[in-house]
C-alpha positions as CSV (number, residue, x, y, z in Angstrom):
1,M,-117.4,16.3,79.6
2,K,-116.2,17.6,76.2
3,Q,-113.3,20.0,76.2
4,E,-113.9,23.1,74.0
5,T,-111.1,23.8,71.6
6,L,-110.4,27.1,70.0
7,S,-110.2,27.3,66.3
8,F,-107.0,28.6,64.7
9,F,-108.8,31.9,63.9
10,D,-109.9,32.2,67.6
11,K,-106.3,31.7,68.7
12,V,-105.2,34.4,66.3
13,Y,-107.8,36.8,67.7
14,E,-106.6,36.1,71.3
15,V,-103.0,37.0,70.3
16,V,-104.1,40.1,68.4
17,K,-106.0,41.3,71.4
18,Q,-102.7,41.3,73.4
19,I,-100.9,43.7,71.0
20,P,-100.2,46.8,73.0
21,Y,-101.7,50.2,72.0
22,G,-99.3,52.0,69.7
23,R,-97.5,48.8,68.6
24,V,-97.8,46.5,65.6
25,T,-96.9,42.9,64.8
26,S,-96.8,40.8,61.7
27,Y,-98.9,37.9,60.3
28,G,-95.8,35.7,60.4
29,A,-95.0,36.5,64.0
30,I,-98.5,35.5,65.1
31,A,-98.2,32.3,63.1
32,C,-94.8,31.5,64.7
33,Y,-96.2,32.2,68.1
34,L,-99.0,29.7,67.5
35,G,-96.6,27.0,66.3
36,A,-97.7,27.3,62.7
37,A,-94.7,29.2,61.2
38,R,-95.8,28.6,57.6
39,S,-99.3,29.9,58.2
40,A,-98.9,33.7,57.9
41,R,-101.5,33.7,55.1
42,M,-104.0,32.0,57.4
43,V,-103.4,34.7,60.0
44,G,-104.2,37.2,57.2
45,Y,-107.5,35.3,56.4
46,A,-108.3,35.4,60.1
47,M,-107.8,39.2,60.1
48,N,-110.0,39.6,57.1
49,G,-112.8,37.9,59.1
50,S,-112.2,39.8,62.3
51,H,-114.8,42.5,61.7
52,N,-117.2,43.0,64.6
53,K,-115.0,40.8,66.9
54,E,-113.4,43.6,69.1
55,V,-110.0,42.7,67.6
56,P,-107.5,45.5,66.8
57,A,-106.7,44.1,63.3
58,H,-105.2,47.4,62.3
59,R,-102.1,46.5,64.4
60,V,-101.2,43.5,62.2
61,V,-99.1,44.3,59.1
62,N,-96.7,42.4,56.9
63,R,-93.2,41.5,57.8
64,K,-91.8,44.7,56.2
65,G,-94.3,47.0,58.0
66,L,-96.6,47.5,55.0
67,L,-100.4,48.0,55.5
68,T,-101.2,45.0,53.2
69,G,-104.6,44.5,54.9
70,K,-105.8,48.0,54.5
71,H,-108.3,47.1,51.8
72,H,-110.3,45.1,54.3
73,F,-111.1,48.2,56.4
74,E,-114.1,50.5,55.7
75,G,-113.2,53.8,54.2
76,T,-110.1,54.8,52.3
77,N,-107.5,55.1,55.0
78,L,-109.1,53.7,58.1
79,M,-106.3,51.3,58.9
80,Q,-103.7,54.1,58.7
81,Q,-106.0,56.5,60.7
82,L,-106.4,54.0,63.5
83,L,-102.6,53.5,63.7
84,E,-101.9,57.2,63.6
85,S,-104.4,57.8,66.3
86,E,-102.2,55.5,68.5
87,G,-99.0,57.4,67.6
88,V,-97.8,55.1,64.9
89,E,-96.4,57.0,61.9
90,V,-97.4,55.7,58.4
91,V,-96.0,57.1,55.2
92,N,-97.0,55.6,51.8
93,N,-98.6,52.6,53.5
94,Q,-95.3,51.9,55.4
95,I,-94.9,51.9,59.1
96,Q,-92.1,54.3,60.0
97,N,-89.6,53.2,62.7
98,F,-91.0,49.7,62.3
99,E,-88.3,48.1,64.5
100,I,-89.2,50.4,67.4
101,V,-93.0,49.8,67.3
102,Y,-92.8,46.1,66.4
103,W,-94.1,43.7,69.0
104,D,-93.1,40.1,69.0
105,P,-95.6,37.8,70.8
106,S,-93.0,35.1,71.2
107,K,-90.9,37.4,73.3
108,E,-93.8,39.2,75.1
109,L,-96.4,36.5,75.9
């Protein structure tokens, strides 16, 4: 019987689904957790393709807490609005208190 293997993108989506409400993580943290430390950009590509997949992509930001993926959301400020609806403060596309709301899958999963 053939064993089904998940694609890298599917593995990314599984991690992103675990990010708690009101918390964020980075592309690089997801890549490290998946054992592909140099693949942060691939995680970004996965997020770009995550529409209609029930994945909270708005919770994934760059390593400095910037909303670098915001252009892939419908509307002008949808990524920011989604984060703010969860209590995450955003000013000028920058997560405030980033170290407090940051979630590291390597330490949590």
